[in-house]
C-alpha positions in Angstrom: -12.2 11.8 -72.9 -15.1 10.0 -71.2 -14.7 6.3 -70.5 -17.4 3.8 -71.5 -18.2 2.1 -68.2 -20.2 -0.6 -69.9 -17.1 -2.0 -71.6 -15.3 -2.6 -68.3 -16.0 -5.6 -66.0 -14.2 -5.0 -62.7 -17.5 -4.7 -60.7 -18.2 -8.4 -61.4 -14.7 -9.3 -60.2 -15.1 -7.2 -57.1 -18.2 -8.9 -55.9 -16.7 -12.3 -56.4 -13.8 -11.3 -54.1 -13.9 -13.3 -50.8 -12.9 -10.2 -48.9 -15.9 -8.3 -50.2 -18.2 -11.1 -49.3 -16.7 -11.4 -45.9 -17.3 -7.7 -45.4 -21.0 -8.0 -46.4 -21.3 -10.8 -43.7 -19.7 -8.4 -41.2 -22.4 -5.8 -42.1 -25.1 -8.3 -41.0 -23.2 -8.8 -37.8 -23.0 -5.0 -37.4 -26.8 -4.8 -37.4 -26.8 -7.2 -34.5 -23.9 -5.7 -32.7 -25.3 -2.2 -32.6 -28.6 -3.4 -31.1 -27.3 -5.3 -28.1 -25.5 -4.2 -24.9 -22.8 -6.9 -25.0 -21.2 -8.3 -28.1 -20.5 -11.8 -26.9 -20.4 -14.3 -29.7 -21.1 -11.6 -32.4 -18.1 -9.7 -31.2 -15.8 -12.7 -31.2 -16.9 -13.9 -34.7 -16.6 -10.4 -36.2 -13.2 -9.6 -34.7 -11.8 -13.0 -35.7 -12.6 -12.1 -39.4 -11.2 -8.6 -39.0 -8.0 -9.9 -37.4 -7.4 -12.2 -40.3 -7.5 -9.1 -42.6 -5.4 -7.0 -40.3 -1.9 -5.9 -41.1 -1.4 -3.8 -37.9 -0.7 -6.8 -35.6 2.7 -6.6 -33.8 3.1 -2.8 -34.2 4.2 -1.1 -31.1 3.0 2.4 -30.1 4.6 4.6 -27.4 2.7 5.5 -24.3 2.8 9.2 -25.3 1.3 8.5 -28.8 -1.3 6.2 -27.2 -2.3 9.0 -24.8 -2.5 11.5 -27.7 -4.8 9.2 -29.7 -7.1 8.6 -26.7 -7.2 12.3 -25.9 -8.5 13.4 -29.4 -10.5 10.2 -29.9 -12.8 11.0 -27.0 -13.2 14.6 -28.1 -14.2 13.7 -31.7 -17.9 13.4 -32.6 -17.6 12.9 -36.3 -14.9 11.9 -38.8 -14.4 13.0 -42.4 -12.2 10.8 -44.7 -10.6 12.1 -48.0 -7.2 12.1 -49.7 -4.4 14.6 -50.3 -5.3 14.7 -54.0 -8.5 14.3 -56.1 -9.5 14.6 -59.6 -11.7 17.7 -60.2 -13.0 18.3 -63.8 -10.2 16.1 -65.1 -7.4 17.9 -63.2 -5.6 16.8 -60.1 -6.4 19.0 -57.2 -4.4 19.3 -53.9 -7.2 18.9 -51.4 -5.1 19.9 -48.4 -3.8 23.1 -49.9 -7.3 23.9 -51.1 -8.5 23.5 -47.5 -5.7 25.8 -46.2 -6.9 28.5 -48.6 -10.6 28.2 -47.8 -10.1 27.7 -44.1 -11.4 24.2 -43.7 -13.8 21.7 -45.3 -16.2 23.3 -47.7 -19.5 21.7 -48.7 -19.4 19.8 -52.0 -22.2 19.0 -54.5 -23.9 15.6 -53.8 -27.0 14.2 -55.6 -26.9 10.6 -54.4 -29.2 10.9 -51.5 -32.9 10.2 -52.3 -34.0 13.4 -50.5 -32.5 15.4 -53.3 -29.2 17.1 -54.2 -27.4 19.3 -51.7 -24.0 20.8 -51.1 -22.6 19.4 -47.9 -19.7 18.1 -45.9 -20.2 14.4 -45.3 -19.1 13.0 -41.9 -19.2 9.6 -40.3 -20.1 8.7 -36.7 -17.7 5.8 -37.0 -14.0 6.4 -37.6 -13.7 3.0 -39.3 -16.3 4.2 -41.9 -14.4 7.4 -42.6 -11.1 5.6 -42.7 -12.3 3.3 -45.5 -13.2 6.4 -47.6 -9.8 7.9 -46.8 -7.9 4.8 -47.8 -9.7 4.8 -51.1 -7.3 7.7 -51.9 -4.1 5.7 -51.2 -2.0 4.9 -54.1 -0.6 1.4 -54.0 0.0 -0.4 -50.7 -2.3 0.8 -48.0 0.1 0.3 -45.1 -0.7 -1.2 -41.7 -4.4 -1.3 -41.1 -6.9 -3.0 -38.8 -8.9 -4.4 -41.7 -8.7 -3.3 -45.3 -10.7 -0.6 -47.0 -12.4 -3.2 -49.1 -13.5 -5.3 -46.1 -14.8 -2.3 -44.2 -16.6 -0.6 -47.1 -18.4 -3.9 -47.8 -19.3 -4.2 -44.2 -20.9 -0.7 -44.1 -22.7 -1.2 -47.4 -24.7 -4.1 -45.9 -26.7 -2.1 -43.3 -27.0 0.8 -45.7 -28.6 -1.5 -48.4 -30.9 -3.0 -45.8 -32.1 0.5 -44.7 -32.6 1.6 -48.4 -34.7 -1.5 -49.0 -36.8 -0.8 -45.9 -37.1 3.0 -46.4 -37.9 2.9 -50.1 -40.2 -0.1 -49.9 -38.5 -1.7 -52.9 -40.8 -4.7 -52.8 -43.2 -2.4 -54.7 -42.4 -2.2 -58.4 -43.1 1.5 -58.8 -40.6 2.2 -55.9 -37.9 0.0 -57.5 -38.4 1.9 -60.8 -38.1 5.3 -59.1 -35.0 4.2 -57.2 -33.3 3.0 -60.3 -34.1 6.2 -62.1 -32.8 8.3 -59.2 -29.4 6.6 -59.1 -29.2 6.5 -62.9 -29.7 10.3 -63.0 -27.2 10.9 -60.1 -23.4 10.8 -60.2 -23.3 7.6 -58.2 -21.9 5.6 -61.1 -19.2 8.2 -61.7 -18.0 9.1 -58.2 -15.0 6.8 -58.5 -13.6 9.4 -60.9 -12.3 11.5 -58.0 -9.7 8.9 -57.3 -9.3 6.9 -60.5 -9.4 7.5 -64.3 -10.0 3.9 -65.1 -13.7 3.0 -64.7 -14.6 0.7 -61.8 -17.5 -0.1 -59.6 -18.2 1.2 -56.1 -16.1 -1.5 -54.3 -13.4 -1.2 -57.0 -12.5 2.2 -55.8 -11.9 0.8 -52.3 -10.1 -2.3 -53.6 -7.8 -0.6 -56.1 -7.3 2.8 -54.5 -6.1 5.9 -56.3 -4.1 6.2 -59.5 -2.8 9.7 -58.6 0.9 9.8 -58.0 1.9 10.2 -54.3 -1.7 10.3 -53.1 -2.4 9.3 -49.5 -5.4 9.2 -47.1 -6.4 12.0 -44.7 -8.9 11.8 -41.8 -10.3 14.9 -40.0 -11.8 14.7 -36.5 -14.7 17.1 -35.9 -15.5 18.4 -32.4 -18.8 17.8 -30.6 -21.4 20.6 -30.9 -20.1 22.3 -34.0 -22.2 20.5 -36.6 -25.9 21.2 -37.3 -26.9 18.0 -39.1 -28.7 18.6 -42.4 -31.9 16.6 -43.3 -31.0 13.4 -45.1 -32.7 10.1 -45.8 -32.7 7.5 -43.1 -30.4 5.3 -45.2 -27.7 8.0 -45.4 -28.2 8.6 -41.6 -27.3 5.0 -40.9 -23.6 6.0 -41.1 -23.4 9.7 -42.0 -24.1 13.2 -40.8 -24.0 16.0 -43.3 -23.4 19.7 -42.8 -24.4 22.3 -45.3 -22.1 24.7 -43.5 -18.3 24.7 -43.8 -16.2 22.9 -41.1 -13.3 25.3 -40.1 -9.9 24.2 -38.8 -11.0 25.5 -35.4 -13.8 22.9 -35.5 -11.3 20.0 -35.8 -9.9 17.9 -33.0 -7.0 16.5 -35.1 -5.9 15.4 -38.6 -4.7 11.9 -39.4 -2.3 11.0 -42.2 0.2 8.1 -42.7 3.3 8.3 -40.5 5.5 9.3 -43.4 3.4 12.3 -44.1 2.9 13.7 -40.6 5.8 16.1 -40.6 5.0 17.6 -44.0 1.4 18.0 -43.1 2.2 19.7 -39.8 4.6 22.1 -41.6 1.9 23.1 -44.1 -0.6 23.8 -41.3 1.9 25.9 -39.3 2.9 27.9 -42.4 -0.8 28.7 -43.0 -1.3 29.7 -39.3 -3.4 26.7 -38.2 -2.7 24.9 -34.9 -4.3 21.4 -35.3 -2.6 18.2 -34.0 -1.5 15.9 -36.8 -1.3 12.2 -35.8 -0.5 9.0 -37.7 -3.3 6.8 -39.0 -1.2 3.8 -38.0 -1.4 4.9 -34.3 -5.2 5.1 -34.5 -5.3 1.7 -36.2 -3.3 0.2 -33.3 -5.8 1.7 -31.0 -8.7 0.4 -33.1 -7.3 -3.1 -32.8 -8.1 -3.0 -29.1 -11.7 -1.9 -29.6 -14.8 -4.1 -29.7 -16.7 -4.7 -32.9 -19.5 -2.5 -31.7 -17.2 0.4 -31.1 -15.7 -0.1 -34.6 -19.0 0.1 -36.4 -20.9 2.6 -34.2 
């Protein structure tokens, strides 16, 4: 039965959350960091805020695991974040098993971009951006991370909002009306339904995570040169690249899942005849903790 979003008030609570506000401030720093050669003060201020929100500190990683992470990281051009399970038409779907049947990531309907609806695979240039979307699918505690999904989603929303304002010229009344009508007609207010049945706002999905039993995040690394970017608005292009063609398993550099799910995921891939490295998200988070702020948001 459809929920009445107007009767629920989590969005107000989300935006009063200090972590979300801190993330929006990081977004402003990201605009500065990506435009300069050396981070300096911007880098130090941003990393200090992220470190306070980090749960990965103190985790040790073997030399072999570090080498494996570095190897695939430098081969990866784009990242796609999702979860093991999602709601589709009110039913819980096993995303990984669906991928194994169809041979990879298949384009999905999306009508949020202002250029018009399309079926595409959405990928991020920044692993951090994709990881926030992947962690949205985690049920319960999100494990050891270099910054929470809520912090990072808020940080990436800042530059996106700035670009929308500039691109759509929202200081003009007619443009504001058009933009409101576009988003009202799109599924943007309902996209949380893929991870939660209870209505929530955009940041709420990142803050609360999935309500699907045993759900967990998955990230897919995509090789350089295998994606032909589709035409999108400049605001979407701030963080994302979209492909209207499927991304096959042979196009992947690796798959990331939580440590406790690595063995199961590898077994499922091998049984289906796919040879793709499966590594732990936690190892990549430890690696991310050593990166500059510019590297994390670019």
